[in-house]
C-alpha positions as CSV (number, residue, x, y, z in Angstrom):
1,M,52.9,-49.5,78.1
2,K,55.9,-49.4,79.9
3,K,59.1,-50.5,77.2
4,A,61.6,-53.2,78.3
5,Q,65.1,-51.6,78.8
6,G,67.9,-53.0,77.8
7,L,72.0,-52.8,78.3
8,S,73.5,-49.9,77.9
9,L,75.9,-49.9,75.1
10,N,78.5,-48.5,77.6
11,T,77.5,-51.0,80.6
12,I,78.4,-53.5,77.4
13,I,82.2,-52.2,76.2
14,I,82.9,-52.0,80.7
15,A,82.2,-55.4,80.9
16,A,84.2,-56.7,77.9
17,L,86.6,-54.1,78.9
18,V,86.5,-56.5,82.2
19,I,86.8,-59.7,81.3
20,M,89.7,-59.1,79.0
21,V,91.3,-57.7,81.8
22,L,90.6,-60.6,83.7
23,V,92.3,-62.5,81.2
24,I,95.2,-61.2,81.1
25,L,95.9,-60.9,84.5
26,I,94.9,-65.3,84.5
27,L,97.8,-65.2,82.1
28,V,100.3,-63.0,83.9
29,F,99.9,-64.2,87.3
30,T,99.4,-68.3,85.9
31,G,102.8,-67.7,84.6
32,R,101.4,-68.1,80.4
33,M,102.7,-64.5,79.6
34,G,106.3,-65.7,80.1
35,S,106.1,-68.3,77.7
36,F,104.4,-66.7,75.4
37,S,107.3,-63.7,75.2
38,K,110.2,-66.4,75.6
39,S,109.1,-67.4,71.8
40,S,108.8,-64.6,70.9
41,E,112.3,-63.8,71.0
42,S,113.5,-66.7,69.7
43,C,115.7,-66.6,66.4
44,Q,113.8,-68.8,64.2
45,S,110.0,-66.6,65.5
46,K,112.2,-63.9,63.3
47,G,112.9,-65.3,60.2
48,G,116.2,-66.3,61.4
49,I,118.6,-69.1,61.5
50,C,120.9,-69.7,63.9
51,S,124.7,-70.6,63.1
52,S,128.6,-69.7,64.3
53,G,130.7,-68.4,61.8
54,E,130.6,-66.4,58.8
55,A,126.8,-65.7,57.6
56,P,124.8,-67.8,55.2
57,D,124.9,-66.5,51.4
58,G,122.5,-64.2,51.9
59,Y,122.7,-63.9,55.5
60,M,123.4,-60.5,57.8
61,A,123.8,-61.0,61.1
62,G,120.4,-60.0,63.1
63,I,121.8,-57.3,66.1
64,G,118.8,-55.0,68.6
65,V,116.0,-55.9,67.2
66,L,116.1,-58.0,64.5
67,G,118.7,-60.4,66.6
68,G,116.9,-62.9,68.4
69,E,118.3,-65.2,71.0
70,C,120.6,-68.1,69.8
71,P,123.2,-70.9,72.0
72,E,125.8,-69.0,73.3
73,D,128.2,-70.6,70.4
74,Q,125.9,-69.1,67.8
75,T,124.7,-65.7,66.1
76,C,121.2,-65.0,64.9
77,Y,121.4,-64.6,61.6
78,V,117.8,-62.6,59.1
79,K,118.0,-62.8,55.7
80,K,118.8,-59.3,53.7
81,I,116.1,-57.1,52.5
82,A,117.1,-56.4,49.2
């Protein structure tokens, strides 16, 4: 009697990787990734607040990775680490 042959584990892993790459390519070429990266760069997404003038109590100006994007006349302020 012959045993039924199934898909090997390598074939299943390669198929899963191919599907993930295809999904990423579709997102990139349809412009969906751009909207995600814009929202992840915002001040609020980094736990900060946009404000003009001096930093509110308990906050400091976010610089570099800590800072996010705010309107032109405002600065991103993030919570101070105690």
